[in-house]
N, C-alpha and C positions, 0 to 999 in steps of 0.2 A: 470184675464180675464175669462169670463164664457166659459164653454166648447162649448156652442152653437156658441159664437163669434169665438172661435178657429176653429170650423168646417167650419163656413161660410168663414172665411178668408183663411183657408187652401184650401178649395174646390175652392174658387174663384181664388186664386193665381195659383193653379195647372191648372184649366181649362183655365184661361186667358193665361197662358204661352203656353199651347198647342195650343190655338186658334191663338195667335200671331205667334207662330212657323209655323203653317200651312199657315197663311196669308203671312208671309215673304217668305216661300218656294214657294208658288204660284207666288208671285210677282217676285222672282228671276228667277224661271224657265220660266215665261212668258217673262221677260226681255231678257233672253238669247235666247229664241226662236225668239223674235222680232228682236234682233240684227243679229242672224244667217240668218233669212229670208231677212233682209235688205241687208246684205252683199252678200247674194246669188244673189239678184236682181242686185246689183251693179256689181258683177262679170259677170253676163250674159250681162249687158249693155256694159261692157268693151270688152268682147269677140265679141259682135255684132259690136261694133265700129271698132275693129281691123279688122274684116272680111270685113266690108264695105270699110274701108280705103285701104285695100289691093287690092280691085278691082276697086276703083275709085280714079284716080290720083288727082283730085281737088274736094274739098267739101267746101261749105260755111256753109251748115246747113244740118243736118241729122234728119229725122223724127223718132228719137228713144226715144224721151223724154217721160217718164211716171212717173218720180219721181220729187218731188218738188225741185226747185233750183238745178236741175241736170246740170252737166258740164262734157264734155269730153275733154281730152287733149292728144295729141300724140307727143312723142318725138323720134327723130332719134337716131342713134348710138352715135352721138356726144352730146347727151343730149340737142339738140336744139328743141324748140317747133315748130312743123311743122303743127299742126292743133289744134284748140280749138273751141268749140261751146257751146251753151246753156247759162246757167246762168253765169254772170261775177263774178266769185268767187275771193276770196283773198287768195287761197291756192297756194303757189309757192314752189314747191319741190326743195330741194337742190341737188347738184351733188351727194353727198354721199347717199341721199335718193334714187335717181334714180339708182345708182349702187347697192344698196341693193335689189331693185326690180329685177335687172338683175341676181343677184346671187341667189335670193330666188325664182325667176320665178313668184311668186305671193305674194302680201303683202296687208294685211288688216290694216287700220288705221282709226283714228278719230282725230278731231281737233275742236277748237273753232274759229269761224271767227270773223271779226271785229265788228259785232253787237251781239257778245256773244251768238251765236247759235251753238249748238253742232251738227256737221255734221260728216258723215262717208264717207269713200272712199276706193277704191280698185285699186291697180296697178298691171298690168300683163306685162310680157315680151312675145311678140308675134313675130314669125318669118314670114316675108313676103318677098318673092322674094330673099331669101338668106340673107336678112337684118333683124336685130333684132330691133324691135321698142317697145317703152314702151307706154302703154295706161293707163291713169289714169282717173277714173270716180268718181266724188264726187256728193253728194246729201244730201238732208234733208229728214229724215224719218218722215214726218209730220203726216202721218196716224198712224205710230207706236207710236209716242210720244203722240198723242191724246188718243190712246187706252190704253197706260200705265198710263196716267193721270186718265182716267176713271176707270181703274182697281184699282188704288191707292185709289181713292175716294170711290169706291164700297167696297173695303176691309175695309177701316176705318169705314164706316157706318155699315157694317156687324159685325165688331169687337165690336163696341159700342152696337149694338142691342144684340149681343151674350153675351157680358159682363152683360148687364141688365138681360137677361134671366138666366145667370149663377148665379147671385146674388139672384134672386128670387127663383130659383130652390134650391140653397144651403140653403136659409132660410126655405123653406118648408121641405126640406129633413132633416135638423137638428131638426126642430120642431117635425117631426114624429119620427126621430131616438131617440130623448131624451124624448119622451113622457112617456115611461116606467120608466125612471129615475125620472122624475117629479112626477110620481105616487108614487114611492118608497119614495121620499123626503116627500111628503104629509103624507104618512103612518107613517114614522119615527117621524115626528113632532107630531103626535097624541099619541105617546107612552110616558108615564111618569112613575113616581115611583109607581103609583097605578095600572098601566096597563101593567106590565111586561109580562103578559101571552098573550099579543097581538103579532101576527106574521104577517110578510109581505106576500103579494101575490107572490107566486113563479112562476106564469105564466106557460110557457110550460116546465120548468125545463130543458131546453136544451141550450138556448143561454146564452151570457155573463151576461145579466141583470138578468136572472133567477139564474145563479150561484152566483151573488152578493147577491140576496135576500136569497138564501139558506144559504150562509155563514153568513149573518147577522142574520138569524133566529137561526143558531147554536150559534152565539155569545149571542143572547138574552136568549137562553136556559142556557148557562153558567152563564150569569149575574143573571138570575132569581134564579138559584140554589145557587149562591153566596149570593144574598140578603136574600134568605130564610135561608141559613145557618147562616149568620150574625145575622138575626133577632132571630133565635132560640138560637144562642150562647149568645146574649145579655140577652134574656129572662131567659135562664138557669143560666147564670152567676149571674144575679141579684138575682135569687131565692136562688142559692147556697150561695151567700155572705150574703143575708138578713137574712136567717134562723139562722146561727150561731151567727151573730151579735145581732140579736134580743134575742137569748137565753142568750148571755153574758150580755146584758143590763138588762134583766129580773132578772137574778141571782144576779147581783151586786146590783140592786135596792132593791130586797127582802132582801139580806144580810145586806145592809146598814140600812134598816128600822126595821128589826125584829131580826137579829142574835145578841145574847148577849155573848155567850161563844166563846172562841178562836178556839176550835175544829171545830165547825160548820162554822165559818168564813173561816178557812183554807180549809175545804172541798169545799165550794162554790168557793173560789179562784182557787183551783185546777181544778174544773170543768170548770171555765172560761178560765183557761190556756189551757186546752185541746181543748176547742172551738176555742180559738185564734190560736192554732197550725193548726187546720183545715183551718181557714181563710188564714193563712200564706202559708200553703201548696197549697191551691187553687190559691192564688195570684201568687205564684212562678210559678205554672204551666201555668197560663195565660200569665205571663210575658215572660216565655220561648217560648211560642207559638208566641207571638208578635215579640220577638227577632229574631227567625228563619226566619220570614217572611220579616223583615225589615233591619236586620243588615248585610250589605254587607261584613263586616270584616270577617264573618264566611266563606267566600270563600277562605281564606288562608288555604292551606293544609299542612299537615305534615305526615310523615310516622308513621303509628300506627300498632303495633303488636296486632292483634285481640285476639290471644290466651292469651297473658299477660293481655290484657284489660278484657277479659272474666273472668279470674281468680279473678281479682280485683272486678268485678261486683258481682260474686258469694259470695265472702267474705263479701261484703257490704250487700248483701241480707240476709245472714245468721245472721247478727246482729239483724235483725228485726224478722226473722223466725228461732228461735233457734232449734225447733224440726222438721223443714222441711227437708225431704230427697231430696237432689238435686244431681243427678247423671250426671257426665260429660262424654261424649263419643267423642273421636277423631277418626273419620273414615278416612281411607287412611292416617294415621298420618305419618309424616316424621320427620327426625332429622334436616332438613333444616329450619333455622329460618325464611327465607323469604317466606315460604309457606303461612303464615298467615298475610302478610304485605299488608295494604291498605293505600291509601292517604285520609286523612280527618281531621276533627277537633276532637281531642281526647275527649274533654269535651262533645261534642254533641253525639259522639258515645257511650260514657259511659252512658249518659242519656237514649239513645235509648235501649241499651242492658239491662240496669238495669230495665227499665219499662216493657220490655217483660218478663223478669224472675220474676219480682215482681207480674205481673198479673197472671202468671202461678201458683205461690205460693198462691196468694190471693184466686184464684178461683179453686184451685185443690181439695178442700174439704179434706185436710190433706193427699192426695195421693202423690205418688212419682212424682217428676218433672224431666224429662229427657232433658238434654241440649246437643245438638250435634253440632260439628264444623268440617267442612272439606272443602277442596278446590276441584274444578272440573277442567275439561279441557277447560272451556269456559271463562277463565280470570276472575273468580269470586270466592268468598268464601261464603259458605253457613253456616248459624247459625240457628238452629231450637230449639224450646222449645215445649215439649209435656206434657200434664197433663191428668188426668182421672177424672176431676172435673165436674162442672156444664154444661159446653158447652155453645154454643151460639145459640139462636133461629134463624132459617134461615131468618126470616123476619127482624131480627136486623142486619144481615151481611152487608146490603147496607149502613147502617148508622154508622157502627162500628168505622169509622175514623172521625166522626163528633164530634167536641169538646163538652163536657158535655153531650153527649148522652150515656145512659146506658140501657142495656136490662132489661126487666121486671123480669126475673128470678134471678137477682142478686141485686135487689133494697135494700135488707136487709144487704148487705155486704158494709162496708164503702168504699167510693170512690167518685170520681168526674167525671169520664169519660174523663179525659184529657190525660192519659197515651198513649193509642194507637194513638190518634190524633197527639200527640207530636212525637211518633215513626215514624208515616207515613210521617210527614213533614220532619223529619231529613233524613230518607232513601231516599225520593224523592229529597231532596236538593242535595244529592250526587249521583244522577242518579242510585240509587239502586232500589230494589223491595221488597215488603212485600206481603206475601201470607198467607191466613188464611183458614184452614179447621176445621170444628167443627161439632160434633154431640151432640145434647142436652142430658145432663145427662151422657155422655160418654167421654167427654173431648175435648180439643182444641189443635191444632198444629199451631204454628206461625213460619213461615220461613222468615228469612231475607237474602237477596242476596246482597252482597257487591262487586261491581266491583273493580278489582285490577289495572285497567288502567286509573284511574282518573287523 
């Protein structure tokens, strides 16, 4: 169901309910007022009849009639009818009914006569000359009935007209209220893959529609950055894969066509193997990135001792950098083994820490690499690596976590630009944090923050 239809139906139902409630209330209050007025007139007629009867011993007819089908009846103490006048009615009170009037002094009642007309009556007990008589006056409130019928018809007509006005007003109101939404829908429909830089009109930036447009524009910003990142990623990945594969193909074709001695063939095969190792390394890096983004099984956590894992990472790095000076510092060290325990995937944490230390060694320009590990008072463990090497250009810091992105000052150093992107995804995957401070030609410090309450 469309929102416009829901608004129209909801508005109509609510307003109609209110309108009907008001109409019913008016009808009920008017009916009660009409009945009260009618019975008040009957009571006055009964009192007048009693007073006249008390002063005149014999009466055939009394000129007290002002109600339709009015009838007066007087009963003595023995419940005997001693006087009646007016309309010949078919209301015949029982002895118990007359006794009720005597006990209650006054009784209002209604009944349906032989021709199915609803009539009202009043009975009073009146003392005359030391004797208690009962006077009963009945009549038909023809005027009140006509007025209530006219009121009923008037209210029905007014309700129908009011309902028509309500539906029309709801339609106009909903159309105006949803006009900004319709405008947003039209703008959204105009956005496609080649127009991701288009943004919605944010209007006054205050109401709910403006908030929706603002949040949608923020979403478009994220989508645009993601698409640009993916496009750049595919472009760089294609280039990085195509170059070594083309080199391998060229080397093998040349060797197949021209190489005659075994030594030259082995040299070309060795070169091709090195190129293939680069392709495999790049492919593994790309696969690890994809796995972190898509493999929900990595959500399975285990208790990992970061100190033990760090020592394993340093030993693994030293196999590739035999002459690299790596110094380990444990600040605020403690003999408690649980001081460095976090919850995470040991394999992923090993990849993250190894990549950070490997980057420090690779770009340290053979200077010392300092690795620090300590726990703080904020339920986290801090690991930082510092070097005094090439540093990172400030304009490259914004893209440092973009896959396959590399700074211009390190283009001559082998690498693919996957390491820090991989580290960033792993740390964020476990709600950690990564911070980088760097000065060009003076070195870089990378800080990893591991929460201990995962």
